[in-house]
C-alpha positions as CSV (number, residue, x, y, z in Angstrom):
1,M,131.0,89.6,106.4
2,K,129.4,89.9,109.9
3,N,127.2,92.9,108.8
4,K,126.2,90.9,105.8
5,K,125.0,88.0,108.2
6,I,123.3,90.6,110.4
7,I,121.4,91.8,107.6
8,G,120.4,88.3,106.3
9,I,119.2,87.2,109.7
10,S,117.2,90.2,109.8
11,L,115.5,89.9,106.5
12,I,114.9,86.0,107.2
13,I,113.1,87.3,110.4
14,A,111.3,90.0,108.7
15,G,109.9,87.7,106.0
16,L,109.0,84.8,108.6
17,A,107.2,87.8,110.7
18,A,105.3,88.8,107.4
19,I,103.9,85.2,106.9
20,L,102.8,84.5,110.4
21,F,101.1,88.1,110.4
22,A,99.5,87.4,107.1
23,L,97.9,83.7,108.3
24,F,97.3,84.5,111.7
25,F,96.4,88.2,111.9
26,D,92.7,87.4,111.9
27,A,92.7,84.7,114.3
28,L,94.8,86.3,116.8
29,S,92.8,89.7,116.6
30,G,89.4,87.7,117.0
31,R,87.8,88.7,113.5
32,G,87.7,84.9,112.3
33,P,89.5,82.0,111.4
34,I,92.9,81.6,109.9
35,N,93.1,83.8,106.9
36,V,93.8,81.8,103.5
37,G,92.6,84.7,101.0
38,P,94.7,86.2,98.0
39,K,95.7,89.1,100.4
40,S,97.3,86.5,102.7
41,L,98.8,84.5,100.0
42,L,100.5,87.5,98.5
43,A,102.0,88.5,102.0
44,V,103.6,85.0,102.4
45,F,105.0,85.1,99.0
46,A,106.5,88.5,99.8
47,G,107.8,87.1,103.1
48,L,109.2,84.1,101.3
49,L,111.1,86.4,98.9
50,A,112.3,88.5,101.7
51,A,113.4,85.4,103.6
52,A,115.2,84.1,100.5
53,A,117.1,87.2,99.8
54,G,118.0,87.0,103.6
55,R,119.3,83.5,103.3
56,K,121.3,84.1,100.3
57,L,123.0,87.3,101.9
58,R,123.6,85.4,105.0
59,N,125.3,82.6,103.1
60,G,127.6,85.0,101.2
61,G,125.6,86.6,98.5
62,Q,127.9,89.4,97.0
63,G,126.0,92.6,97.9
64,L,122.6,93.7,97.4
65,A,123.0,93.3,93.3
66,A,122.6,89.5,94.2
67,F,118.9,90.2,95.6
68,S,117.8,93.7,95.1
69,G,115.3,92.3,92.5
70,I,113.8,90.0,94.7
71,L,113.3,92.5,97.4
72,L,111.8,94.9,94.8
73,A,109.5,92.4,93.8
74,A,108.5,91.7,97.4
75,L,108.0,95.2,97.9
76,L,105.7,95.4,95.0
77,M,103.7,92.2,96.4
78,A,103.5,94.1,99.4
79,Q,101.7,97.0,98.0
80,V,99.5,94.8,96.1
81,L,98.7,93.2,99.3
82,C,97.7,96.5,100.8
83,L,95.6,97.4,97.7
84,L,93.6,94.2,97.8
85,H,92.6,95.3,101.5
86,V,91.2,98.5,100.3
87,F,90.0,97.5,96.9
88,P,89.0,93.7,97.2
89,L,89.0,91.7,94.2
90,S,85.3,91.3,94.8
91,E,84.7,94.9,94.1
92,I,87.4,95.7,91.2
93,T,86.3,92.7,89.4
94,T,82.8,93.4,88.8
95,G,83.2,95.6,85.7
96,K,81.6,98.6,88.0
97,P,83.3,101.7,89.3
98,I,84.4,102.1,92.8
99,V,81.5,104.4,94.3
100,T,82.9,105.1,97.7
101,I,82.4,108.8,98.6
102,D,84.1,111.0,96.1
103,Y,85.0,107.8,93.9
104,S,81.6,108.2,92.7
105,F,81.3,111.9,91.9
106,H,84.9,111.4,90.0
107,Y,83.6,108.6,87.9
108,N,80.4,110.6,87.1
109,Q,83.0,113.2,85.8
110,D,85.1,110.7,83.8
111,E,81.9,109.3,82.2
112,T,80.4,112.6,81.4
113,V,83.6,114.1,79.9
114,G,83.8,110.7,78.0
115,R,80.6,111.4,76.4
116,F,81.6,115.0,75.5
117,L,84.8,113.6,73.8
118,S,83.1,110.9,71.9
119,D,80.0,112.9,70.8
120,Y,81.7,116.2,70.2
121,G,85.3,115.8,70.2
122,Q,85.4,118.7,73.4
123,T,86.6,118.3,76.8
124,W,83.8,120.1,78.4
125,G,80.0,120.5,77.7
126,Y,76.6,121.9,79.0
127,D,75.2,119.5,81.8
128,P,71.5,119.7,82.2
129,Y,71.4,117.1,84.8
130,F,72.6,118.9,88.0
131,M,72.3,122.4,89.1
132,A,69.6,123.5,86.5
133,G,72.0,123.2,83.7
134,Y,76.1,124.2,84.3
135,P,79.4,123.7,82.3
136,M,80.7,120.5,83.0
137,G,84.4,119.5,82.6
138,I,85.8,123.0,83.4
139,I,86.2,124.0,86.9
140,F,85.7,121.7,89.9
141,D,87.1,118.7,88.3
142,F,90.3,120.4,87.2
143,N,92.4,118.3,89.3
144,N,90.8,115.3,87.5
145,K,92.0,115.5,83.8
146,A,94.5,112.7,83.9
147,S,91.7,110.2,85.1
148,E,89.0,111.6,82.6
149,Y,91.4,111.2,79.6
150,F,92.7,107.8,80.7
151,S,89.1,106.6,81.2
152,F,88.3,108.0,77.7
153,L,91.4,106.3,75.9
154,F,90.7,102.8,77.6
155,S,86.8,102.9,77.6
156,F,87.0,100.0,75.3
157,L,87.7,98.0,78.7
158,G,84.3,99.4,79.9
159,T,84.1,102.7,81.5
160,G,84.0,101.2,85.1
161,N,87.1,99.0,84.5
162,A,88.9,101.9,82.9
163,F,88.1,104.1,85.8
164,N,89.3,101.6,88.2
165,L,92.4,100.6,86.5
166,F,93.9,104.3,86.4
167,F,94.2,104.5,90.0
168,L,94.9,101.1,90.7
169,L,98.0,100.9,88.5
170,L,99.3,103.9,89.6
171,Y,98.9,102.9,93.4
172,A,100.5,99.6,92.5
173,A,103.4,101.2,90.8
174,L,104.3,103.4,94.1
175,P,107.5,100.9,95.2
176,L,108.7,100.8,91.6
177,L,108.7,104.7,91.1
178,M,110.2,105.4,94.4
179,Y,112.9,103.0,93.6
180,L,113.7,104.6,90.2
181,S,113.5,107.8,91.8
182,A,116.3,107.2,94.5
183,K,118.5,105.7,91.5
184,N,117.8,108.9,89.5
185,F,119.4,110.9,92.6
186,G,122.2,108.7,92.4
187,G,121.3,106.5,95.4
188,G,122.6,102.9,95.5
189,R,120.5,99.7,95.6
190,A,120.0,100.0,99.3
191,E,119.1,103.5,99.5
192,A,116.4,102.8,96.6
193,L,115.0,99.6,98.3
194,I,114.7,101.5,101.7
195,A,113.2,104.8,100.0
196,A,110.6,102.2,98.5
197,A,109.9,100.4,101.7
198,L,109.4,103.6,103.5
199,A,107.1,104.7,100.8
200,V,105.1,101.6,101.0
201,F,104.7,101.6,104.6
202,F,104.0,105.3,104.7
203,W,101.2,104.8,101.9
204,A,99.6,101.9,104.3
205,T,99.9,103.2,107.4
206,D,99.7,107.0,107.6
207,S,96.4,108.2,108.6
208,S,96.1,111.1,106.4
209,M,97.2,109.3,103.3
210,R,95.0,106.2,104.1
211,W,92.1,108.5,104.3
212,A,93.0,110.3,100.9
213,Y,93.1,107.0,99.1
214,Y,90.1,105.5,100.6
215,C,87.7,108.6,100.1
216,G,88.5,109.1,96.6
217,M,91.0,111.5,96.6
218,Y,93.3,109.6,94.1
219,S,94.6,112.4,91.9
220,F,96.2,114.2,94.7
221,S,97.5,110.8,96.4
222,I,99.3,109.7,93.0
223,I,100.8,113.2,92.3
224,S,102.3,113.1,95.9
225,Y,104.8,110.5,94.9
226,L,104.8,110.8,91.0
227,S,106.1,114.1,91.3
228,V,108.9,112.8,93.0
229,Y,109.7,110.7,90.1
230,V,109.1,113.5,87.6
231,F,111.4,115.9,89.7
232,S,114.2,112.8,89.7
233,L,114.2,112.7,86.0
234,F,114.8,116.3,85.6
235,Y,117.5,115.9,88.5
236,K,119.1,113.0,86.4
237,W,119.2,115.1,83.2
238,T,121.3,118.1,85.1
239,R,123.9,115.4,86.1
240,E,123.7,113.4,82.9
241,P,122.8,115.8,80.0
242,A,121.8,113.5,77.5
243,V,119.1,114.4,74.8
244,K,117.0,111.1,76.2
245,N,117.3,112.1,79.7
246,L,115.5,115.6,78.9
247,V,113.2,114.0,76.5
248,F,111.9,111.9,79.4
249,A,112.0,114.4,81.8
250,M,110.0,116.9,79.8
251,L,107.3,114.1,78.6
252,A,106.7,113.2,82.5
253,G,106.3,116.9,83.0
254,I,103.6,117.3,80.4
255,L,101.6,113.9,81.6
256,I,101.7,114.8,85.4
257,F,100.5,118.3,85.0
258,F,97.2,116.8,83.9
259,I,96.6,116.6,87.4
260,P,97.3,120.2,88.1
261,S,97.8,120.2,91.9
262,S,101.3,118.9,90.9
263,A,102.3,122.4,90.0
264,F,101.9,123.2,93.5
265,V,104.3,120.5,94.4
266,L,106.9,120.9,91.8
267,I,107.1,124.5,91.6
268,L,109.4,124.4,94.7
269,P,112.2,122.1,94.0
270,L,112.1,123.5,90.2
271,G,112.3,126.8,91.6
272,A,114.9,126.1,93.6
273,C,116.8,124.7,90.8
274,F,116.3,127.6,88.7
275,F,117.8,130.1,91.0
276,F,120.5,127.8,92.2
277,F,122.0,127.5,88.6
278,L,120.8,131.1,87.8
279,A,123.1,132.1,90.7
280,R,126.2,130.4,89.1
281,K,125.5,131.9,86.0
282,N,124.5,128.8,84.6
283,L,121.4,129.7,81.9
284,K,121.1,126.6,80.4
285,I,119.2,124.8,83.2
286,P,116.8,128.1,83.9
287,G,116.2,128.4,80.2
288,T,115.0,124.7,79.9
289,I,113.1,125.2,83.0
290,L,111.0,128.0,80.9
291,I,111.0,126.0,77.8
292,W,109.6,123.2,79.8
293,A,106.8,125.1,81.3
294,V,105.9,126.6,78.1
295,L,105.5,123.3,76.5
296,I,103.4,121.9,79.3
297,L,101.1,125.0,78.9
298,A,100.9,124.3,75.1
299,V,99.9,121.0,75.3
300,S,97.5,121.5,77.9
301,S,95.7,124.5,76.3
302,F,93.1,122.3,75.2
303,W,91.7,122.4,78.5
304,L,93.3,125.3,80.0
305,I,91.7,127.7,77.5
306,P,88.0,126.9,78.3
307,F,88.7,126.9,82.3
308,F,90.0,130.6,81.9
309,R,87.4,131.3,79.4
310,F,84.5,130.4,82.1
311,R,86.5,131.3,85.1
312,H,84.3,134.0,86.1
313,Y,82.0,131.3,87.2
314,K,84.2,129.8,89.8
315,I,83.6,130.8,93.3
316,S,85.4,130.2,96.7
317,S,85.5,126.5,97.2
318,A,84.7,124.6,100.7
319,Q,87.6,125.1,103.1
320,F,88.5,121.8,104.7
321,L,91.7,119.9,105.4
322,L,93.2,123.0,107.4
323,G,96.6,122.7,109.4
324,T,97.5,125.2,112.0
325,P,100.4,125.2,114.7
326,L,98.1,123.4,116.7
327,T,97.5,120.7,114.4
328,L,101.3,120.4,114.4
329,L,101.5,119.8,118.0
330,K,98.8,117.3,117.8
331,D,100.4,115.6,115.2
332,L,103.6,115.6,117.1
333,F,102.2,114.1,120.4
334,T,99.0,112.8,119.3
335,L,96.9,114.7,121.3
336,D,93.6,114.3,119.4
337,G,92.4,111.1,118.3
338,V,91.3,111.9,114.7
339,S,93.5,113.4,111.8
340,P,92.3,116.8,110.7
341,G,89.4,116.5,107.8
342,T,89.5,112.5,107.8
343,G,87.6,109.6,109.8
344,F,90.7,107.9,110.6
345,R,92.5,107.9,114.3
346,R,96.0,109.6,113.9
347,S,98.7,107.0,113.1
348,L,101.7,108.7,112.2
349,F,104.9,106.8,113.4
350,V,106.1,106.3,109.8
351,R,105.4,110.2,109.0
352,W,107.6,111.1,111.8
353,L,110.2,108.6,111.3
354,I,110.6,109.8,107.6
355,I,110.8,113.3,108.5
356,F,113.3,112.5,111.3
357,F,115.8,110.6,109.0
358,G,114.9,112.8,106.4
359,G,116.2,115.7,108.4
360,Y,119.6,113.9,109.0
361,G,119.8,112.9,105.4
362,L,119.4,116.5,104.2
363,F,122.2,117.4,106.6
364,L,124.5,114.3,105.0
365,W,123.8,115.7,101.6
366,K,125.1,119.1,102.7
367,K,128.0,117.7,104.3
368,K,128.9,115.7,101.4
369,G,128.7,118.9,99.0
370,E,125.4,117.6,97.0
371,A,124.2,121.2,97.0
372,L,121.6,120.9,94.5
373,K,120.0,117.9,96.1
374,F,120.1,119.8,99.6
375,V,118.7,123.0,98.3
376,S,115.9,121.6,96.4
377,F,114.5,119.0,98.7
378,T,115.0,121.7,101.6
379,A,112.9,124.3,99.6
380,L,110.2,121.5,99.0
381,A,110.0,120.3,102.7
382,A,110.1,124.0,104.0
383,G,107.2,124.9,101.6
384,M,105.0,122.0,101.9
385,F,105.3,122.2,105.9
386,C,104.6,125.7,105.8
387,L,101.8,125.2,103.3
388,A,100.2,122.2,105.6
389,Y,100.5,123.9,109.2
390,L,100.0,127.6,108.2
391,G,98.0,127.5,104.9
392,A,94.9,128.1,107.1
393,Y,95.7,131.8,107.4
394,S,95.7,132.7,103.7
395,G,92.4,132.8,101.6
396,F,94.2,131.5,98.4
397,T,96.0,128.6,100.2
398,R,92.7,127.7,102.2
399,E,91.3,126.4,99.0
400,L,94.0,124.1,98.3
401,Q,93.1,122.2,101.2
402,P,96.4,122.7,102.8
403,Y,97.0,120.1,105.1
404,R,97.2,117.4,102.7
405,F,100.4,118.9,101.5
406,I,102.2,117.0,104.2
407,L,101.8,113.8,101.8
408,P,104.2,115.0,99.0
409,A,106.5,116.2,101.9
410,A,106.8,113.1,103.4
411,F,107.3,111.2,100.0
412,F,110.0,113.5,98.9
413,L,111.7,113.2,102.2
414,C,111.7,109.3,101.8
415,L,114.8,109.8,99.7
416,P,117.2,111.8,102.1
417,A,115.6,109.6,104.8
418,S,116.8,106.5,103.1
419,A,120.1,108.0,102.5
420,A,120.5,108.4,106.3
421,M,119.3,105.2,107.3
422,A,121.6,103.5,104.8
423,E,124.5,105.4,106.3
424,C,123.5,104.5,109.7
425,F,123.3,100.7,108.6
426,R,127.0,101.0,107.0
427,R,128.0,102.4,110.5
428,V,126.6,99.4,112.6
429,K,129.5,97.3,111.8
430,N,131.8,99.4,113.7
431,I,129.6,99.1,116.8
432,K,131.0,96.6,119.3
433,N,128.0,95.6,120.6
434,V,126.0,95.5,117.4
435,G,123.6,92.4,118.9
436,V,122.6,94.5,121.9
437,V,121.7,97.6,119.9
438,A,119.9,95.5,117.3
439,V,117.7,93.9,119.9
440,L,117.1,97.4,121.7
441,A,116.1,99.0,118.3
442,A,113.8,95.8,117.7
443,L,112.0,96.5,121.2
444,L,111.6,100.2,120.2
445,L,110.2,99.6,116.7
446,V,108.4,96.6,116.7
447,P,105.5,97.6,118.8
448,A,105.3,101.0,116.6
449,V,105.2,99.0,113.4
450,Y,102.6,96.7,114.6
451,Y,100.4,99.3,115.9
452,S,100.6,101.1,112.7
453,L,99.9,97.9,110.8
454,L,97.1,97.1,113.1
455,Q,95.6,100.7,112.3
456,F,95.9,99.7,108.3
457,F,94.3,96.3,108.4
458,R,91.7,96.6,111.2
459,Y,90.6,100.0,110.8
460,T,90.8,100.8,107.2
461,P,87.6,99.9,105.4
462,A,87.3,98.5,102.0
463,T,85.8,100.5,99.1
464,N,82.7,99.1,97.5
465,S,81.3,99.2,93.9
466,A,78.0,97.7,94.7
467,L,75.1,99.4,96.0
468,S,73.5,98.7,99.4
469,P,69.9,97.2,99.8
470,V,68.6,100.9,100.8
471,E,70.5,102.3,97.6
472,K,68.8,99.5,95.3
473,E,65.3,100.3,97.0
474,I,66.0,104.2,96.2
475,I,67.0,103.4,92.7
476,E,63.9,101.4,92.1
477,W,61.4,104.1,93.6
478,L,63.1,106.7,91.4
479,E,62.6,104.6,88.4
480,K,58.8,103.6,89.0
481,N,57.8,107.2,90.8
482,T,59.7,110.2,89.0
483,D,60.1,111.2,85.3
484,R,61.8,113.8,83.4
485,S,58.9,116.2,83.6
486,A,60.2,118.0,86.7
487,R,63.4,118.1,89.0
488,I,64.3,116.2,92.2
489,L,65.4,118.2,95.1
490,Y,67.9,116.1,96.5
491,E,70.3,116.4,99.8
492,D,73.7,116.0,99.4
493,T,74.6,112.8,100.9
494,D,77.2,109.8,100.1
495,F,74.6,108.1,97.9
496,P,76.5,107.2,94.3
497,V,76.0,110.4,92.3
498,V,76.8,107.9,89.3
499,I,73.7,105.8,89.7
500,I,71.5,109.0,90.1
501,N,72.7,110.1,86.8
502,S,72.3,106.8,85.2
503,L,68.7,107.3,85.6
504,K,68.5,110.4,83.4
505,R,66.6,112.6,85.8
506,E,67.6,116.0,86.8
507,F,68.5,117.0,90.2
508,I,68.8,120.2,92.3
509,G,71.3,118.9,94.9
510,G,74.8,117.5,93.8
511,P,76.6,116.3,92.0
512,Y,79.2,117.0,94.5
513,L,78.9,118.8,97.9
514,Y,81.6,121.4,97.0
515,T,80.6,122.6,93.8
516,F,82.5,125.8,93.9
517,I,80.8,127.3,90.9
518,K,78.0,130.0,90.9
519,H,75.5,127.6,89.2
520,G,75.6,125.7,92.7
521,F,73.4,128.3,94.0
522,A,70.8,125.7,93.0
523,S,71.7,123.1,95.7
524,F,70.5,121.4,98.9
525,R,73.6,121.0,100.8
526,R,74.2,118.7,104.2
527,P,75.5,120.5,107.4
528,L,79.0,119.2,107.0
529,L,81.1,122.5,107.3
530,E,81.0,124.9,110.2
531,E,81.3,127.8,107.9
532,R,78.8,126.6,105.4
533,R,75.4,127.4,106.8
534,D,73.8,127.8,103.2
535,R,71.5,124.7,103.2
536,L,68.9,125.3,100.5
537,F,69.6,127.7,97.4
538,G,72.2,129.6,99.5
539,K,70.3,130.0,102.6
540,A,69.8,128.6,105.9
541,F,66.4,127.0,106.8
542,G,65.3,129.6,109.1
543,E,65.8,132.3,106.5
544,I,63.3,130.8,104.1
545,T,59.7,131.7,104.2
546,P,56.8,129.4,103.0
547,E,56.2,132.4,100.0
548,M,59.9,132.0,99.1
549,L,60.1,128.3,99.2
550,K,57.1,128.0,96.8
551,K,58.7,130.5,94.5
552,Y,62.0,128.5,94.4
553,I,60.2,125.3,93.9
554,D,58.1,126.6,91.0
555,D,61.1,128.6,89.2
556,Y,63.3,125.4,89.3
557,N,60.6,123.2,88.6
558,I,60.9,120.8,91.5
559,C,58.2,118.1,92.2
560,W,60.0,115.7,94.5
561,V,62.4,116.1,97.6
562,F,64.8,113.7,99.0
563,A,65.6,114.8,102.6
564,F,68.2,113.0,104.7
565,W,69.2,115.0,107.8
566,Q,67.0,115.6,110.5
567,D,66.8,119.4,110.3
568,S,66.0,118.8,106.8
569,K,63.3,116.6,107.3
570,D,61.6,118.8,110.1
571,F,61.8,121.6,107.7
572,F,59.8,120.0,104.9
573,D,57.6,118.4,107.6
574,G,56.5,121.8,108.7
575,Q,55.5,122.9,105.0
576,P,51.9,120.8,104.6
577,G,50.7,123.6,102.2
578,L,53.4,122.7,99.8
579,F,54.6,119.2,100.1
580,E,53.0,115.8,101.4
581,K,55.4,113.3,102.8
582,I,55.2,109.9,100.5
583,R,57.5,107.5,102.5
584,S,60.6,106.8,104.0
585,I,63.4,104.7,102.7
586,G,66.4,104.2,105.5
587,D,67.2,107.6,106.5
588,L,65.6,109.3,103.6
589,N,62.3,111.1,103.8
590,L,60.5,111.5,100.4
591,Y,57.9,114.3,99.6
592,R,55.9,115.2,96.5
593,A,55.4,118.9,95.8
594,K,51.8,120.1,95.5
595,R,52.3,121.6,92.0
596,K,52.4,120.7,88.3
597,P,55.5,120.3,86.5
598,D,56.6,123.0,84.0
599,Y,60.1,124.0,82.7
600,F,58.8,127.5,81.1
601,L,58.9,130.5,83.4
602,E,57.2,132.3,80.4
603,G,55.5,130.3,77.9
604,S,54.4,126.9,77.5
605,G,55.5,123.7,75.7
606,E,57.4,120.3,76.1
607,V,60.9,120.0,76.9
608,R,63.7,117.3,76.9
609,A,67.1,118.1,77.7
610,D,70.4,116.1,77.1
611,Y,73.9,116.8,77.3
612,N,74.4,120.1,75.2
613,T,71.0,120.2,74.0
614,I,67.6,121.4,74.9
615,E,64.8,120.4,72.7
616,V,61.6,122.4,72.8
617,K,58.4,121.3,70.8
618,N,54.9,122.7,70.7
619,A,55.8,126.0,72.2
620,K,53.4,128.6,72.7
621,G,54.3,132.4,73.1
622,S,56.4,134.7,71.1
623,V,59.0,135.3,74.1
624,L,59.9,132.3,76.3
625,V,61.9,131.6,79.5
626,L,63.2,128.3,80.1
627,K,64.2,127.0,83.5
628,Y,67.6,126.5,82.6
629,H,70.6,128.1,83.6
630,W,72.3,130.4,81.1
631,L,75.7,129.6,79.2
632,E,77.2,132.2,76.8
633,T,78.1,129.5,74.1
634,L,74.1,128.5,73.9
635,K,72.7,129.0,70.6
636,T,69.2,128.0,68.6
637,K,68.4,126.1,65.6
638,P,66.8,127.8,63.8
639,A,68.8,130.8,64.8
640,M,66.9,133.2,67.0
641,K,67.8,135.8,69.4
642,I,68.7,134.1,72.9
643,E,70.1,136.0,76.0
644,E,70.2,135.6,79.9
645,T,67.4,136.8,82.0
646,R,67.7,136.9,85.9
647,V,65.5,135.2,88.2
648,L,65.3,135.5,91.9
649,D,68.6,135.9,93.6
650,D,70.7,133.2,91.5
651,P,73.9,134.4,90.3
652,V,73.4,132.8,86.9
653,G,70.5,133.8,84.9
654,F,68.0,131.5,83.1
655,I,67.7,131.2,79.1
656,K,65.3,133.6,77.4
657,V,64.6,132.9,73.8
658,Y,62.6,135.2,71.4
659,N,61.1,132.5,69.3
660,N,58.7,134.8,67.5
661,G,56.2,132.0,67.2
662,V,58.3,129.4,66.3
663,S,57.1,126.2,67.9
664,D,59.8,123.4,67.4
665,F,63.5,124.4,68.0
666,T,66.6,123.2,69.7
667,I,69.1,125.0,72.1
668,Y,72.5,123.5,71.6
669,N,76.1,124.5,73.0
670,A,77.8,126.0,70.1
671,Y,81.4,125.9,72.0
């Protein structure tokens, strides 16, 4: 009874603290008056629920069953509160997509793949708007399949709304998924609530996690905890081998593989289960895992087959988010202010809290004889930590952005950590001076918790769906001063690519900085990564002579240039014979090339390109070479000989057509 009163009083205090924090945070931090917006109201409601649950328990409520639903609702509201801080209502209710950093690029993927699905019934197609033509929906959107198909299925809501809804729903479901995961692993209500609370706190305060969902790495953010739920369904089936449990597990596994990076997470605990049962000569479980894998591959074949069909176009991807043993030391002792690959200062208190109690929880599982949980979670934790802090030393793992795998490790460890915390809580009642212990714990934890929340609410910026005045001015200028007769050379910036693409102009540069496909040779990169010196057409500026530059702009039909970085502007300012500066908009310099537009390298005529088609009219010449990248699936109407022809040092050739005097024809993607 004494223990219940202590827990009840703690919940009341926590609830009142949440209310005060919500109402007076802005005023106390000097950011403005008392906050009465939707975020504060949600926090107040969550605090009231926690306080009500505490009062109920203090007055003799019979166990967690009496108020676990209330506390889970409070956690869901707390998660929505955090969501509204990063994704304000004013931005997600406009019908427009979030366009902050990578969100813009991913929306462009969703919208384009939706076009291919609706018009051609295919998950990929030929996109002429970037890189002089390339196969879109195959390679560097590999981890974004779930979002693409969700946006297509719910496009009746509006593509912007469907895009936002995908990640907002799954982010909001975090506490519920973690609660259910803990229950599936046999945890009680206390363990399940603690696991959900740890996950919410980690999501909101860990600097790497915050950067992942702020910058648009939403697919990986989601599978970091969704993988926990999928594995929990499988584990439940091993303990309760009912058909429905197996069906749920298999369906969940099939769906999560539409975010393929989940395979790199789930392979460790499932592999541990495979060998665990194989060693005990139980072939049922290993056989089921193999059947499951075959089903996943079979269901995913409609998008996997095109990937492997064109995999020869893939090149090494940009390598960032690299962890090393030195990174581990910095993470442990916060020796460096900024987390690797992010723009946020380190805030790792909750991460190490989870890891500490998670290690103790694994020990408790082993001690209690819960061997399967111990083996599978230990394999996952060890594998993810090795990948996060040693992955930089392998060519293959470097391309996986290995440091980010610390995120699924933390979410998985929430479960043994919750078991350990629940056990510690149960032992509190046996301590004589429990009040002193509680006060000391509060003195240690409250500053750390406050600092972590401060990092989130003060230093995590909000995403946006609206254009800035400078971006609007750029769009207006593009609409009035460019046309489809030539391409625009555009230096990669954080300018929303979806807005650029909506103009139906063709670009060299974009749609993404890390275009790990051979067609990306036709690019204009910003100087972001130390190991990437290839700024323009795979070369440093110092390697490009005026004669070479003239050849490139002619062969890729470039008539306008947008330069953002100072060294880029200096380079084009130094080419007065080829370019004239038109004007500046913000930090961008705009140049016009001193040449006439022409999409023909050989022959002449008129060209109009769109997804999967290149229309040619009034062509002159018996052999034509178009300034568009080749793809093996391209055919012509009427049927004519068509082949690849190499141009300059581009690893992908251009399109050569033996038209034999035919003046009007269409080049199309025959799939």
